[in-house]
N, C-alpha and C positions, 0 to 999 in steps of 0.2 A: 374328746374328738381331736383336740389340738395335739395330743401326745401320741396319736395312733401312728404306728409304723408298720402295720400289717395290712395287707390288702383285703383280707376276708372281712374284718369288722367294718372297714371303710365301704366295701361293696354292699354289706347289709344295711348300713346307715343310709347310703345313697338310695338304695331300693325303697326303703321305708319312707324317706322324704318325698321321693317322686310319687309313690303311691298315694301319700297324703295329699299332695298337691293336685293330682288328677281327680281324686274323690271330691276335693273341695270345689274344683271347677264344675264338676257334674252337678253337685248339690246347688251351687250358685245359679246354674242355668235353669234348674227345675223350679226354683222358688218363685218364679213369676217375674213380672216386669217392673214392679214397684220397688226400686232400689234407690238408696241415697248415695251420695258421693263417697261416704266413708266405706260402704261395701266394696266399691271399686278400688279404693286406696288400700284396703286390707288385702284384697286379692293380688294387687300389683306387688305389695310389700312381701307377700308370701312367695311369689315367684322370685323376687330378687334374693330373698334369704336362701331359698333352695339352690339357686344357681351359684351363689357365692360359696355355699357349703360344698357343692359338687366340685366346683372349680378348685377350691382349696385342697380337698382330699385327693383329687387327681394329681395336682402338682406335687403335693407332699409325698404321696405313696409312690408314684411313678419315679420321682426323682430319687427317692431312697433306694428303690429296687435297682435303678440304673447304676448308682454309685456302688452298691453291693456287688453287682455283677462285674464291674470293672475291677474291684479289689480282688474278687475271686479269680478272675483271669490273670491278674498280676501275680498273685501268689502261686498260681499254677505254672506261669512262665518262669518265675524265679526258681521254683523247685526243679523244673525240667532242665533249666540252664545249669543249675548247680551240679546236678548229676552228670550232665554231659561234659562239664569242664572240671570235674573233680580231679585233683592232682596236677592241674595246669597252672602255670605262673600267672596267666591272664584271667583267672577265675573271677576275681573281684571286679575287674573291668567289664567282663562280659555281663555279669549280673546287673551292674550299674547302668550299662547301655540299654538293657531291656526295661529297667524301671523308669528311666528318664523319658521313654517314649510316651508314658502316661502322665507326665508332669511337665509343666511349663518352666518351673524354676530350675536353673542348672545346679548340679551338685559339685562340691569341691573334689578335686583330684585326690585320690588316696595317697597316703604318704609313701615316699620312696619309689614312686612310679611317675616322676616328672619326665615329660617328653624332652624338655630342654636339657636336663641333666644327662639323659641317656643318648641324646643326639650326637653323632660324631662331629668333630670340628670341620671336616670337609663338607658335610651337609650344610652346616651353618654358613660357611663361606660361599657355597653354591647359591643359597637363598639370597644372601646379600648382593651377590653379583647380578642375580636375576632381577631383584628389586631396582638396582641401579640402572640396569638396561631399560626397564620399563619407564623410569623417570626420564632417562636420556631420550628414549623413543618419543615420549610425549612432547618434550621440548622441541625435538627435531620436526615432529609432525606440525606443531603450531608454527614453527619457523617456515616450513615448506608452504603451508597454507597462506601465510602472510606474503611470502615471496610470489606465489602464484597470483594472488589478488593484486599485488603491486605491478606485476608484469601485464596483467589484463588491463589495468588502468592506463599504463604507459602505451600499450598497443591501441587502446581506444583513443587516447589523445593524439597519437600519431595519425590515426585514420581521419580524425576531425581536421587535423592540421593539413593533411594532404588534400582533403576535400575543399578546404578553404583556399588553398593555393590554386587549385583548378578553377574555383569560382572566380577569383580575382582575374585570372588570365582570360576566362570566358567573357567577363564583363568588359575588359579592355578591348578584346577583339570585336565585340559587338559595337562598342562606342566608336572604334576607329573605322568600322565599316561604313562606307559612304555610298554604296551602290543600291539602287532599286528599292528605296524606301517610299512608302506612300505617305505624303506629308499633308497635314492640315495645319495652317498657320493663321494666327490672329494676334491682335494687340492685347497685351496683358491687362491694360486698363479697362478694356471692354469687358473682360471676364470679371474683374473686380466690381465694376459698376453693375453688372448683371446680378452679382451676389450682394449688392448694396454694401460694399466694403469701401470706406473712404480713408485714404492715406495721404497725408500732407506731403508736398514736395515729391510726388511720384512722377517719374519720367513717362510721359504718355507715349513715347516712341518705342518703348521696350516691347519686343515681340516674344511670342511664345508659340512653340510648335509641338504637335503630337505626331510622331512618325510610327508607322507600323511596318513590319516585315516578317515573313515566315522563314524560319531557319529549320532545315531538315531534322536535326537531332533534338531540338528543344521546343519547336512549335512557334507560335506567333509571339512576337516581342513588341512591346509598346515603349516608345522612347519620348519622354517629355524633355524639351530643351528650352531654357529661358535664362534671363538675368534677374537676380533678386537684389533689390536695393538695400542690402544690409551686409555687415561685415561677416566674413567667412567663419570666424571663431564662434560667433553666436549661433550660426546655423549648425556647425559641428556639435556644439554643446547640446542643442535641442534634439538633434537626430541620433546622436551617439550616447552622450552621457546621461541624458534624461529620457531615454527610450521608454522606461516604465511609466512615465507621466504623459505619454502622447495621447492617451484617451481623453485628457482634459481639454485638448484643443482640436484633435482630429476627429471629426464627426463620424467617420466610418468605422473607427476602432472602438470596441467596447472595453477591452482590457489588454494589457501587455505586461508580461512578467519574465524576468530572467530566471530560468529554471536551473541552469548550471553555469557557473562561471569557470571556464576551463583555465583561462589566463586573462590578463588585462585586455588583450585585443581579440579574444575569442570566447564566445559564450553561446548558450542555447536559449532561444526565446520561445515563449508560447503566446500567440496573438489570437484574440477572438474578434471577429468582425461582424458588424450589424448586417441585416438583410439589405440587399441593394435592388435598384430598379423598381422601386415601389413595392417590394415584397416578392417580386418574381424570382429573384436570387435569394435563397434562404441563407440564414447565418452560417458562416464558415469559421473554422479555426485552423491555425497553421503552427507547426513546430519547425522552427528555422535555426540553422547554424548561422550565427552572426560574426562577421569578421571586419575589423577596422584596419586600414592601411593608409600610410602617407607616402606617396610615391614621387620620386624625382624632386622632392622638396618643393612641390608646387600644388599637388592635388590630393585631396582627402577622398577616400573611398569607404563608404559604409555599406557593406555587402551582406546579403542573406541568401540562403538556399535551403530547401527542405532537408530535414534529417530525421532520424528516429531517436526516441527517448522513452525509456520505460517509465519515467516519472510523469508522462503525460498520456494517459490512456484515452482512447476514442470515446466520446460521450454521444448520446442520442440527440441531444439538443443542437449539435453542430455537425455539419458535413466537413470532414477533414480534407482541406485543400492542400495542394503542394506547390511551393514556389520553385521555379527554375532559377537560373541566374538573375538575380534582382539586386539593385543597389543604387546608391546616390553618389554622384561625382560632384565634388565641391571644390572650386578653385578660385583664388582671389584675382580680381581685376584691379581694384583699388580699395581704399579704406571704406568706401560706401557701396561698392558693387561686387557681386559674386556670381560667377558663372555656375549654373546649376543644371545638372542632367539627371533624370531619373529613368532608369531602365527597369521595365517590369515584364516578367515572364511568369505566368501562373496557370496552373491547372485547377479550375474550380471544382472539378469532379461533378458527379450527378448527371442528370439527363437534360442538359441545357442546350438549346440551339446556339450555333456559333455566333449568329448576329446579335443575340442577347448578351453573350459573353463580351463581344467586342464593344457593344454600347455601354455595358456596365463598367468595363475597365477604363474606357475613355472618359466616362463621367467621373470615375473615382480619381483619375489623375487630375482632372480640372478642379474637383473639390479639394483635393489635397493641396495643390499649390496655392489656392485661395486661402484656405485655413492656415497654412504655414505662414504666409505673408502677414495675415491678420495677427497671428500669435507673436511673430517677430516684432511687429510694430508695437504690440502691447507691452512686451518686456523691455523694449528699447526706449520707451518713453521715460 
């Protein structure tokens, strides 16, 4: 059975085995119901033997017939090609091309028919020039892509720089505006006592004011103005250099991260804020362009405004708010006193009544100044 190469004996043997198996199943079913486990095992083994035999014969015979048919077709093709190309110089090459379509292994080129030897010198030179042009084109393409990327980066930096210049000018204009502000004034010590913050040697006469005004192009602006009993350099360090650590002392901020540092005085920040007003104002996040400037050798400005960044996509857990012109003005009075002004303009987005927004932002400014003074006192001890 193993050496069978003809389909007729294989078919007869398969038919006999199948007939034997069918007969055995019929007899097994007629013999009654009192059977032991060995009867079932013998029947199952008989099935397996017959299936294996049929499978082996099918694979062996059909595979042999398929190979034989391919060889017959190949012989016929070679014979026809030989007659058609008889007397032609390319006869051998034509035959070989037909044969290799049936085989995966490449054949050696026949002697005295090398393409390189017969190829004219001009053709060789043309191919070399073409290959050189491809390499040069690839280098030029990479160089062009790098140049385009660099140009886009420069343009983006220029846009951020222009935005930051407009931001600084807007903040200066708002700070210098003295007309028609709604003013709420109180003593800073009362606010500290209300929050149970005790600071030694604190001047009880220091006042704090929160002013509000509506500007046509940017909306409502909140301006906190007070004097902080600490040196200006410490305040600048906390609000500018250590901005990513503000969540450790500012109770309203959950996290702050510098996403992109464009240059030393210009960067992009991502800030996440806790819910406000007892949960009425849900958590917000902000993507801000941050700019630092020291003007007229007397006043530090740490300014922010909303910008776009592909590195900070919108997430469902936060409502993406937008800051308008917002910033801190820090100027030295003496070694122990600093004039401090915080201008805040923000669009919280969402469906919030204006009175809730006003109340939330006024509370946020009060909480901020208290926690800032508390933090400055701790690091200054």
